[in-house]
N, C-alpha and C positions, 0 to 999 in steps of 0.2 A: 354180257357190255363189257367193255373196257372202264377201268378205271383213269381218269385224266386228272394229274394234280400239276400246280403252278409251285414252282420251289425258286425262291430268290438263294444265289449261289456266289462263292468266292472260288475261282478257277485255280488249280493250283500251278504256279510256272514249272516248267520242265526241270530249272535247275533246284527246286524244291523237292523233285520225286516228282511232279505231275506231267502231265501229255505233253508232248511236243509242238502242238497245235492250238488253236483257240476250239471252243468247242463250237460244234456245227449243228446244223437244223438235218435229220436223220440219223444223228451217233445214236448207238444202244449201248446203253451201261447197265451195270447192275447198282440198285438202290441199298442202303444199309441206314437203317435208322439207328441213331446212337444209345436210345434207350432200349431199344429189343435186340440186343446182341445175340441173347440166346438163341433166338426165333429163327434170325439168319443162319447160324450157324447147321439147322435143319432144312433150311431151302433161300434159295437165291431168288432174288426178283428183279426180271429185267423191265428195264423201261427204254422207251422210244422217245427222242426230242422233236416235239413236231412243230412247236415256233419256239422263236430264240431272240431275246434280244440282249445284248453284251457289248460291253465296251472293255477292249482288249489293254486301254491304257492304264485302268484300275483294276482288272481283273474281275468286275463286278458283272453279274448278269441276273437274267429274268428268263426261265423258259415254263415252258408247256410239255410234259410227259405223260405218255401214254403207258399204261403197264399193257408186259405182252402176253400175259395171261388175263384169262375171264374169272378166274376163282377170285370170290370175294376176298378182301381186306377188313381184318378189324378195323371198327371206325375209329378208335383210338390212334391206330397207325397213321391215317390222313387226315388228321385233326390240324386245323391249323396252329402254326407253331412249332410241330416236330421237327428235332435237326435229324438230319439225314447226309450221308455220305455217298459223293455217286463215282463207281470203282469201275478200274478196268484190270480183272483178277484181284490181285492183291492190292494193286495199284490206286491210291486216294485219288481221284481227279480233281473233286469238288467238295466242298463242306457247304450245307445249305440249310433254310428254312422253308417249309410248307407254307405256304400262303392262301391256298386253295383249292378244293378238290371237288370233282364232278363225276357222273357218268359221261361216257364218251358222247351220249346223245342229245346231253342238255349243254355241253360244252359249247360256250362263246368264246373268243378268244379273249384271253386275260391278259393278253398285253397292249392292247388298247385303250 
């Protein structure tokens, strides 16, 4: 069973090292926790954007992301308030905060 998490984030503009396009539904990125950097060095965790609400004028967004792996995550990692970064390789695309976490079968749209 896949883990699904809702993240509020700030998208980094291209001129500051981010992506040259706005975020999109279907994008796959790597997630990194600001608190658990040592664990990130041992394994990368990929997520896919399933739902998205994004304002390109403010670079602020909220998205529902599903983990690609069905491996369980430590509960503390997906707790409300955990700070995360969304990456493409070494490039930080967004910084954000976890708002909600469910397993995929319990998930109802968190954006409505």
